Phi, psi and omega in degrees: 000134180276164180292328176303309178302314177302312177300317178300312181294322179292318176295323178298316182293323180290315179296320177298323178297308178301322175294322180294323176293314181306310188270350185056051186225154180263007180251001168051246186296327178297322177292319178298324186284315179299320179291321175302314181296334182288336184268109182290331184241029175304324183284338178280332180272328180230113183297342180259013185299313181294323181293312177302315173305315181293319185287322180298311179301318181295316186286325173297321179293320179298316180296319176295316175299320182295315188281329189251336183271154183274144178072006181288350175282355179278350181217167179280133180272352187214185173244171179290330184295328174299319182291318177297314182301314179302314182299312182296314176300321175301305184300325181292327177289324176297320181293321179291329185269337187288135174295142176280164184305322181298328185289333182277329185294000000 
């Protein structure tokens, strides 16, 4: 496994874990995707909606391909930009789920 693949899988697992916590689900990112797909007008409310949905689906596909297909460890499954995107999305989920200072007081 390459260092790039290792980094991708770690970033994916972090995001999957927080999604499981957010949705109280054992399916993590899949539940996030399913929830997004249930909202018909998400792209009208948030212009980046379709892009986020497309990327999450693609990263889930890449992860599944890497884990289940033969010989996928022989090449890089992603780019550094993919890892950066996953990490940024993870951080935005953390911000959304973290209590604000007022909630702690």
